[in-house]
Backbone as ProteinMPNN parsed JSONL, in Angstrom:
{"seq_chain_A": "XXXXXXXXXXXXXXXXXXXXXXXXXXXXXXXXXXXXXXXXXXXXXXXXXXXXXXXXXXXXXXXXXXXXXXXXXXXXXXXXXXXXXXXXXXXXXXXXXXXXXXXXXXXXXXXXXXXXXXXXXXXXXXXXXXXXXXXXXXXXXXXXXXXXXXXXXXXXXXX", "coords_chain_A": {"N_chain_A": [[28.67, -26.449, -25.431], [28.818, -25.453, -22.19], [29.241, -22.912, -19.743], [29.773, -21.976, -16.443], [30.252, -18.82, -14.788], [31.13, -16.727, -12.718], [31.458, -19.625, -10.48], [30.832, -20.195, -8.442], [28.358, -18.526, -5.718], [26.905, -16.073, -3.704], [24.61, -16.164, -1.048], [23.017, -13.973, 1.145], [20.929, -14.33, 3.732], [18.528, -13.396, 5.618], [17.605, -12.502, 8.766], [14.574, -13.268, 9.465], [13.411, -13.497, 11.806], [14.362, -11.923, 13.92], [13.899, -9.061, 16.211], [12.414, -6.102, 14.694], [11.407, -3.327, 14.632], [9.805, 0.042, 13.602], [8.623, 2.542, 11.56], [5.225, 2.055, 10.168], [4.55, 3.095, 7.247], [6.072, 4.389, 4.555], [5.8, 6.786, 4.115], [3.593, 9.374, 4.346], [0.475, 11.01, 3.788], [-1.333, 14.557, 4.508], [-4.169, 16.23, 4.418], [-3.939, 20.012, 4.876], [-6.12, 21.291, 6.127], [-6.656, 19.408, 7.523], [-5.24, 19.15, 10.178], [-3.894, 17.751, 11.992], [-1.445, 14.783, 11.124], [-1.473, 11.226, 12.087], [0.858, 9.127, 12.869], [2.202, 5.706, 12.727], [4.067, 3.583, 14.492], [5.705, 0.611, 14.787], [5.838, -2.239, 16.015], [6.818, -4.438, 13.767], [8.384, -6.757, 13.007], [8.634, -9.916, 14.472], [9.786, -10.459, 18.287], [10.607, -8.711, 21.325], [11.075, -8.771, 23.367], [12.162, -6.938, 26.262], [12.257, -3.982, 27.267], [12.383, -1.442, 25.306], [13.425, 1.915, 24.292], [12.812, 4.092, 22.033], [13.871, 7.54, 20.328], [11.605, 9.49, 18.133], [11.702, 12.09, 15.893], [10.998, 15.234, 14.155], [12.445, 16.371, 11.194], [12.743, 19.275, 8.963], [11.872, 19.546, 5.912], [10.449, 20.929, 3.237], [8.42, 22.348, 4.229], [8.113, 23.412, 7.099], [8.906, 23.433, 10.822], [7.604, 24.185, 14.023], [8.255, 24.091, 17.582], [5.661, 25.231, 19.059], [4.094, 25.982, 17.045], [3.561, 28.432, 16.038], [4.877, 29.679, 14.03], [5.363, 28.231, 11.674], [4.798, 25.4, 9.78], [3.728, 22.534, 10.951], [3.721, 20.733, 13.943], [6.73, 20.637, 15.287], [8.361, 17.996, 16.809], [9.545, 15.622, 19.188], [10.183, 13.25, 20.609], [10.157, 10.354, 22.877], [9.887, 6.712, 23.008], [8.199, 4.154, 24.356], [8.682, 0.819, 23.793], [7.867, -2.317, 25.266], [7.563, -5.303, 26.051], [5.079, -6.649, 25.689], [3.693, -4.303, 24.101], [2.93, -3.366, 21.213], [2.454, -1.214, 19.211], [2.888, 2.642, 18.514], [1.385, 5.756, 18.32], [2.454, 8.23, 16.95], [1.383, 11.992, 16.783], [0.951, 14.587, 15.176], [0.706, 18.216, 14.819], [-0.765, 20.118, 12.425], [-0.364, 23.068, 10.705], [-2.856, 25.032, 9.945], [-2.374, 27.72, 7.174], [-2.943, 30.478, 5.827], [-1.628, 30.733, 3.184], [-1.53, 30.194, -0.015], [0.421, 27.745, -1.402], [2.655, 25.865, -2.79], [2.447, 22.044, -2.178], [4.423, 21.198, 0.787], [6.965, 19.632, 2.381], [7.768, 16.994, 5.779], [10.16, 15.561, 7.549], [10.259, 12.013, 9.93], [12.646, 11.101, 11.513], [13.427, 8.189, 13.457], [15.137, 6.333, 16.192], [17.208, 4.387, 18.23], [17.219, 4.521, 21.303], [17.957, 3.412, 24.022], [19.942, 0.609, 25.03], [19.317, -2.551, 22.486], [20.022, -5.812, 22.414], [20.273, -7.116, 19.301], [17.779, -5.772, 17.691], [16.48, -4.353, 15.251], [16.131, -1.108, 13.786], [13.916, -0.651, 11.448], [11.698, 0.339, 8.728], [13.229, 3.679, 9.416], [12.796, 6.204, 8.549], [10.329, 8.01, 7.554], [8.638, 10.031, 5.288], [6.334, 12.976, 4.926], [3.766, 14.505, 3.791], [2.214, 17.631, 3.27], [-0.817, 18.7, 2.266], [-1.743, 21.29, 0.241], [-4.174, 23.732, 1.193], [-5.084, 26.231, -0.029], [-6.473, 26.695, -2.948], [-6.713, 28.374, -6.226], [-8.957, 30.127, -7.223], [-10.729, 31.162, -9.991], [-13.144, 33.525, -11.517], [-16.291, 34.527, -12.744], [-18.9, 37.169, -11.383], [-21.325, 38.442, -11.144], [-22.696, 35.827, -11.751], [-24.288, 35.876, -14.476], [-25.201, 38.032, -16.786], [-27.358, 40.775, -18.171], [-27.805, 42.335, -21.101], [-28.523, 45.342, -22.558], [-28.329, 45.234, -26.216], [-27.893, 47.856, -27.534], [-26.236, 49.07, -26.368], [-23.35, 48.954, -26.61], [-21.445, 48.774, -24.73], [-20.254, 46.262, -21.925], [-19.45, 45.895, -18.122], [-17.753, 43.188, -17.224], [-17.354, 41.428, -14.393]], "CA_chain_A": [[29.166, -26.471, -24.713], [27.795, -24.621, -20.949], [30.169, -22.58, -19.039], [29.524, -20.785, -15.397], [31.618, -18.107, -14.233], [31.544, -17.22, -11.905], [30.71, -20.59, -10.5], [29.868, -19.918, -6.761], [27.337, -17.323, -5.881], [26.471, -15.569, -2.304], [23.344, -15.307, -0.647], [22.325, -13.509, 2.236], [19.908, -15.158, 4.603], [18.003, -12.107, 6.222], [17.096, -13.623, 10.305], [13.534, -12.403, 9.607], [12.861, -13.772, 13.458], [14.638, -10.783, 14.364], [12.711, -8.469, 15.805], [12.393, -4.994, 14.019], [10.836, -2.165, 14.911], [9.63, 0.771, 12.6], [7.27, 3.061, 10.944], [4.429, 1.378, 9.387], [4.024, 3.352, 6.209], [6.939, 4.716, 4.183], [4.91, 7.772, 3.399], [1.517, 9.998, 4.939], [-0.13, 12.416, 3.194], [-2.172, 15.062, 5.223], [-4.774, 17.692, 3.943], [-3.043, 20.991, 5.524], [-7.059, 21.974, 6.537], [-7.273, 18.069, 8.936], [-4.994, 20.167, 11.902], [-3.228, 16.683, 12.693], [-1.443, 13.536, 10.759], [-0.915, 10.097, 13.027], [2.471, 8.411, 11.783], [2.965, 4.674, 13.325], [5.541, 3.236, 14.973], [4.937, -0.125, 15.725], [6.687, -4.084, 15.937], [6.751, -5.296, 12.602], [8.775, -8.447, 12.802], [9.924, -10.959, 15.648], [9.469, -10.067, 19.882], [12.428, -8.141, 21.519], [11.17, -9.186, 25.124], [12.751, -6.528, 27.067], [11.378, -2.09, 27.178], [13.477, -0.726, 24.474], [12.717, 3.137, 24.347], [13.199, 4.878, 21.017], [12.962, 8.542, 19.723], [11.425, 10.044, 16.845], [12.199, 13.522, 16.035], [10.742, 15.333, 13.202], [13.045, 17.212, 10.343], [12.274, 19.837, 8.598], [12.253, 19.641, 4.553], [10.292, 22.022, 2.625], [7.371, 22.203, 5.375], [8.956, 23.93, 8.414], [8.556, 22.862, 12.02], [7.641, 24.668, 15.2], [7.405, 23.662, 18.603], [4.775, 26.432, 19.445], [2.92, 25.88, 16.015], [3.194, 29.797, 15.922], [5.58, 30.264, 13.147], [5.723, 27.098, 10.96], [3.311, 24.543, 9.113], [3.358, 22.012, 11.8], [4.673, 21.295, 15.461], [8.054, 19.962, 15.072], [7.96, 16.884, 17.652], [10.867, 15.074, 19.387], [9.597, 12.392, 22.06], [10.62, 8.503, 22.991], [8.511, 5.627, 22.765], [8.953, 2.55, 25.418], [7.864, -0.382, 23.798], [7.819, -2.817, 26.535], [7.598, -6.695, 25.428], [3.943, -6.795, 24.859], [3.626, -3.627, 23.026], [2.936, -3.231, 19.266], [2.277, 0.242, 18.309], [2.491, 4.083, 19.03], [0.624, 6.674, 17.365], [2.436, 9.691, 16.868], [0.441, 12.946, 16.508], [1.76, 15.634, 14.497], [-0.218, 19.418, 15.058], [-0.178, 20.657, 11.176], [-0.62, 24.678, 10.733], [-3.652, 25.622, 8.586], [-2.207, 28.951, 7.135], [-4.167, 31.188, 4.556], [-0.816, 31.004, 2.073], [-0.958, 29.725, -1.015], [2.29, 27.562, -1.36], [2.932, 24.337, -3.385], [2.803, 20.974, -1.509], [5.411, 20.672, 1.355], [7.241, 17.594, 3.09], [8.76, 17.331, 6.468], [10.391, 13.681, 7.698], [10.22, 11.924, 10.611], [13.269, 9.772, 11.797], [13.703, 7.017, 14.732], [16.661, 6.04, 16.761], [17.228, 3.749, 19.387], [17.941, 5.145, 23.048], [18.292, 1.952, 25.262], [20.254, -0.851, 24.083], [18.717, -3.807, 22.859], [20.602, -6.508, 21.3], [19.043, -7.794, 18.231], [16.745, -5.318, 17.139], [16.57, -3.487, 13.841], [15.166, -0.028, 13.329], [13.585, -0.363, 9.837], [12.316, 1.263, 8.414], [13.565, 4.248, 10.57], [12.735, 7.35, 8.323], [8.806, 8.685, 7.068], [7.799, 11.385, 5.036], [4.797, 13.563, 5.746], [3.02, 15.523, 2.534], [1.325, 18.583, 3.518], [-1.049, 19.422, 0.522], [-2.073, 22.885, 0.761], [-6.045, 23.894, 1.206], [-5.543, 27.346, -0.921], [-6.117, 26.977, -4.502], [-6.594, 29.819, -6.922], [-9.93, 30.104, -8.297], [-11.171, 32.405, -10.698], [-14.338, 32.999, -12.25], [-17.063, 35.324, -12.753], [-19.217, 37.26, -10.133], [-22.312, 37.187, -10.938], [-22.439, 34.545, -13.34], [-25.043, 36.071, -15.855], [-24.973, 39.552, -17.503], [-28.111, 41.248, -18.893], [-27.205, 44.243, -21.458], [-28.881, 45.715, -24.222], [-27.716, 45.326, -27.42], [-27.387, 49.113, -27.715], [-25.343, 50.042, -24.766], [-22.221, 49.365, -26.947], [-20.06, 47.836, -23.763], [-21.078, 45.819, -20.916], [-18.369, 45.548, -17.639], [-17.754, 41.978, -16.765], [-16.341, 41.347, -13.273]], "C_chain_A": [[28.868, -25.526, -23.415], [29.119, -23.921, -20.033], [29.469, -21.742, -18.25], [30.37, -20.276, -15.035], [30.998, -16.369, -13.932], [30.914, -18.845, -11.087], [30.47, -21.01, -8.713], [29.455, -18.516, -6.352], [26.968, -17.439, -4.117], [25.391, -15.504, -1.683], [23.049, -15.538, 0.781], [20.95, -13.873, 2.46], [19.556, -14.094, 5.523], [17.282, -12.852, 7.719], [15.134, -12.89, 10.383], [12.839, -13.194, 11.651], [13.607, -12.508, 14.036], [14.14, -10.074, 14.843], [13.46, -7.116, 15.292], [11.286, -4.068, 14.18], [10.959, -0.756, 14.226], [8.399, 1.821, 12.247], [6.666, 2.066, 9.948], [4.197, 1.608, 8.164], [5.334, 4.28, 5.959], [6.807, 6.601, 3.98], [3.445, 8.377, 3.721], [1.644, 10.866, 3.943], [-1.09, 13.036, 3.845], [-2.85, 16.206, 4.547], [-4.166, 19.218, 5.09], [-4.675, 21.315, 6.551], [-7.297, 20.385, 7.962], [-6.71, 18.529, 9.982], [-3.847, 18.89, 12.413], [-2.861, 15.843, 11.524], [-1.066, 12.596, 11.957], [-0.198, 9.248, 12.093], [2.256, 7.201, 13.324], [3.501, 4.002, 13.254], [4.903, 1.856, 15.403], [6.197, -1.614, 15.333], [6.405, -4.769, 15.107], [7.336, -6.014, 12.299], [9.138, -9.031, 14.334], [9.178, -10.405, 16.987], [10.827, -9.95, 20.409], [11.933, -8.677, 22.933], [11.593, -8.567, 26.077], [12.071, -5.141, 26.627], [12.502, -2.056, 26.4], [12.646, 0.951, 24.407], [13.295, 3.521, 22.497], [12.836, 6.356, 21.048], [12.76, 8.615, 18.444], [11.184, 11.23, 17.39], [11.297, 13.826, 14.529], [11.88, 16.287, 12.626], [12.106, 17.911, 9.179], [12.154, 19.494, 7.194], [11.527, 21.374, 4.249], [8.999, 22.69, 3.54], [8.354, 22.801, 6.493], [8.482, 24.066, 9.745], [8.677, 23.994, 13.342], [7.358, 24.119, 16.252], [6.101, 24.202, 18.864], [3.88, 26.774, 18.27], [2.965, 27.683, 15.937], [3.516, 30.579, 14.731], [5.76, 29.18, 12.09], [4.278, 26.227, 10.636], [3.351, 23.251, 9.742], [4.468, 22.109, 12.968], [5.653, 20.2, 15.208], [7.66, 18.922, 16.86], [9.66, 16.311, 17.812], [10.631, 14.268, 21.32], [10.151, 11.005, 21.919], [9.419, 7.965, 23.482], [9.228, 4.328, 23.687], [8.111, 1.848, 24.53], [8.199, -1.651, 24.793], [7.371, -4.235, 25.544], [5.798, -6.84, 25.291], [3.043, -5.191, 24.476], [3.736, -3.712, 21.745], [3.004, -2.544, 19.101], [1.903, 1.05, 19.405], [2.139, 4.744, 18.1], [1.457, 8.08, 18.13], [1.751, 11.041, 16.295], [1.073, 14.075, 16.143], [0.701, 16.702, 13.92], [0.194, 20.114, 13.081], [-1.114, 22.351, 11.227], [-1.374, 24.642, 9.155], [-3.27, 27.174, 8.396], [-3.561, 29.514, 5.953], [-2.904, 31.584, 3.299], [-1.112, 30.135, 0.957], [0.102, 29.547, -1.51], [1.473, 26.336, -2.423], [3.094, 23.152, -1.93], [4.267, 20.771, -0.843], [5.377, 19.61, 2.008], [7.967, 18.291, 4.262], [9.399, 15.601, 6.818], [10.091, 13.557, 9.058], [11.353, 10.846, 10.811], [13.077, 9.457, 13.125], [14.896, 6.529, 15.256], [16.634, 5.569, 18.024], [18.264, 4.396, 20.481], [18.632, 3.999, 23.481], [18.734, 1.436, 23.972], [19.915, -1.857, 24.364], [19.398, -4.64, 22.264], [19.307, -6.909, 20.235], [18.21, -7.289, 17.744], [16.993, -4.073, 16.529], [15.448, -2.431, 13.998], [14.726, 0.422, 11.712], [12.31, -0.221, 9.392], [12.471, 2.743, 9.271], [13.354, 5.684, 10.025], [11.505, 7.173, 7.661], [9.507, 9.751, 6.216], [6.637, 11.699, 5.114], [4.676, 14.156, 4.189], [2.221, 16.174, 2.774], [1.061, 19.385, 2.642], [-1.679, 20.725, 0.983], [-3.469, 22.58, 0.042], [-6.308, 24.865, 0.095], [-5.484, 27.362, -2.583], [-6.391, 28.226, -4.88], [-8.055, 29.363, -7.722], [-10.324, 31.516, -8.748], [-12.564, 31.939, -11.588], [-14.549, 34.283, -12.058], [-18.174, 35.607, -12.24], [-20.334, 38.899, -10.419], [-21.914, 36.759, -12.496], [-23.23, 34.795, -14.631], [-24.678, 37.483, -15.516], [-26.463, 39.782, -18.079], [-27.565, 42.313, -19.396], [-28.008, 44.235, -22.971], [-28.354, 46.176, -24.948], [-27.14, 46.777, -28.108], [-26.387, 50.186, -26.983], [-24.28, 49.882, -25.53], [-20.983, 48.517, -26.073], [-20.981, 47.196, -22.524], [-19.409, 45.604, -19.945], [-18.623, 44.487, -17.183], [-16.767, 41.889, -15.476], [-15.98, 39.928, -12.642]], "O_chain_A": [[28.571, -24.433, -23.897], [29.995, -24.72, -19.701], [28.7, -20.901, -18.716], [31.416, -20.893, -14.832], [30.647, -15.39, -14.589], [29.713, -19.042, -11.273], [30.009, -21.991, -8.131], [30.117, -17.512, -6.615], [26.813, -18.462, -3.451], [25.01, -14.337, -1.767], [22.89, -16.568, 1.436], [20.021, -13.78, 1.658], [20.444, -13.86, 6.342], [16.44, -13.739, 7.582], [14.685, -12.175, 11.279], [11.765, -13.081, 12.24], [12.946, -12.153, 15.012], [13.259, -9.8, 14.028], [14.675, -6.935, 15.372], [10.198, -4.345, 13.677], [12.091, -0.272, 14.201], [7.298, 1.718, 12.789], [7.301, 1.409, 9.123], [3.664, 0.678, 7.559], [5.757, 4.921, 6.921], [7.719, 7.394, 3.744], [2.378, 7.874, 3.368], [2.636, 11.34, 3.389], [-2.05, 12.279, 3.991], [-2.156, 17.125, 4.113], [-4.123, 18.94, 6.289], [-4.458, 21.579, 7.734], [-7.946, 20.45, 9.005], [-7.424, 18.478, 10.984], [-2.982, 19.206, 13.23], [-3.725, 15.897, 10.649], [-0.368, 13.095, 12.839], [-0.491, 8.81, 10.98], [2.179, 7.544, 14.504], [3.739, 3.47, 12.169], [3.909, 1.772, 16.125], [7.11, -1.707, 14.513], [5.752, -5.783, 15.354], [7.144, -6.33, 11.125], [9.886, -8.475, 15.139], [8.051, -9.927, 16.852], [11.825, -10.635, 20.183], [12.887, -9.053, 23.614], [11.613, -9.251, 27.101], [11.34, -5.174, 25.638], [13.546, -2.596, 26.765], [11.422, 1.066, 24.473], [14.295, 2.971, 22.036], [11.786, 6.687, 21.598], [13.451, 8.024, 17.615], [10.767, 11.583, 18.493], [10.941, 12.876, 13.832], [12.358, 17.055, 13.462], [11.121, 17.42, 8.627], [12.697, 18.397, 7.324], [11.832, 22.472, 4.715], [8.787, 23.861, 3.226], [9.509, 22.374, 6.496], [7.566, 24.877, 9.884], [9.74, 24.565, 13.588], [6.273, 23.538, 16.269], [5.265, 23.298, 18.874], [3.033, 27.663, 18.358], [1.826, 28.058, 15.656], [2.966, 31.606, 14.332], [6.759, 29.52, 11.457], [3.138, 26.361, 11.079], [2.877, 22.469, 8.918], [5.445, 22.841, 13.13], [5.349, 19.033, 14.959], [6.864, 19.242, 17.743], [10.611, 16.442, 17.042], [10.82, 14.593, 22.492], [10.57, 10.604, 20.834], [8.423, 8.401, 24.06], [10.34, 3.8, 23.663], [6.923, 2.154, 24.431], [9.425, -1.641, 24.908], [6.898, -4.097, 24.416], [5.572, -7.43, 24.234], [1.824, -5.109, 24.623], [4.746, -4.18, 21.22], [4.039, -2.495, 18.438], [1.263, 0.867, 20.44], [2.507, 4.441, 16.965], [1.283, 8.68, 19.191], [1.613, 10.997, 15.072], [1.843, 14.554, 16.975], [-0.023, 16.462, 12.954], [1.314, 20.462, 12.708], [-2.225, 22.586, 11.7], [-0.996, 24.431, 8.003], [-3.696, 27.962, 9.24], [-4.616, 29.048, 5.524], [-3.098, 32.543, 2.551], [-0.764, 28.991, 1.249], [0.827, 30.416, -1.994], [0.299, 26.07, -2.682], [3.723, 23.408, -0.903], [5.202, 20.328, -1.51], [4.457, 18.835, 2.268], [8.529, 19.386, 4.246], [8.952, 14.615, 6.233], [9.7, 14.563, 9.649], [11.132, 9.727, 10.348], [12.623, 10.276, 13.924], [15.761, 6.32, 14.405], [16.099, 6.219, 18.923], [19.469, 4.647, 20.51], [19.817, 3.754, 23.252], [18.427, 1.528, 22.784], [19.902, -2.398, 25.47], [19.542, -4.216, 21.117], [18.08, -6.972, 20.307], [17.486, -8.07, 17.128], [17.506, -3.056, 16.995], [14.261, -2.65, 14.242], [15.05, 1.399, 11.037], [11.64, -1.06, 9.994], [11.46, 2.872, 9.962], [13.656, 6.561, 10.835], [11.445, 6.095, 7.07], [10.633, 10.219, 6.389], [5.783, 10.847, 5.36], [5.699, 14.175, 3.505], [1.117, 15.651, 2.622], [1.726, 20.301, 2.159], [-2.035, 20.97, 2.135], [-3.856, 21.868, -0.884], [-7.273, 24.738, -0.659], [-4.637, 27.92, -3.28], [-6.355, 29.161, -4.079], [-8.18, 28.49, -8.581], [-10.28, 32.597, -8.16], [-12.96, 30.878, -12.071], [-13.784, 35.104, -11.553], [-18.952, 34.657, -12.315], [-20.123, 40.04, -10.006], [-21.342, 37.054, -13.545], [-23.011, 34.173, -15.67], [-24.137, 37.983, -14.53], [-26.87, 38.729, -18.568], [-26.97, 43.163, -18.734], [-28.057, 43.509, -23.964], [-27.829, 47.284, -24.84], [-26.24, 46.858, -28.945], [-26.016, 51.359, -27.017], [-23.685, 50.945, -25.356], [-20.011, 47.891, -26.494], [-22.126, 47.544, -22.237], [-18.381, 45.286, -20.542], [-19.712, 44.424, -16.612], [-15.585, 42.228, -15.533], [-15.157, 39.85, -11.73]]}, "name": "protein", "num_of_chains": 1, "seq": "XXXXXXXXXXXXXXXXXXXXXXXXXXXXXXXXXXXXXXXXXXXXXXXXXXXXXXXXXXXXXXXXXXXXXXXXXXXXXXXXXXXXXXXXXXXXXXXXXXXXXXXXXXXXXXXXXXXXXXXXXXXXXXXXXXXXXXXXXXXXXXXXXXXXXXXXXXXXXXX"}
């Protein structure tokens, strides 16, 4: 004897023709020495048929943003992107400051929001993470790499 409980199930159907605009990737990784990271924002699904304006803003995490890049890890941005009916992609370039500090890898985020009202446009994903990989590694070694000493010296100083 077989019983189904409950005997009713709900299925949500997502309209895959609804326009969807968002970050192309959920995560970006950049070497500190590269100088900038390019973050792609695009139409990921459907057509929106009109001008739509979106705001992209950086948000500090363990990495600190500075609009002048004088005292931070990256240049913070707040910019508007307009997607016309035929626009499919924008690239946001964010400058990375290559400091000389030995530090762990750091992260910051980008958020996207809709500025102009466009019916049935979904922003997803509206959030992405950028990881800055530090390039100041700690190197320990001998200098010079070869020493010659007379065995009767009794000791040798190694640097």
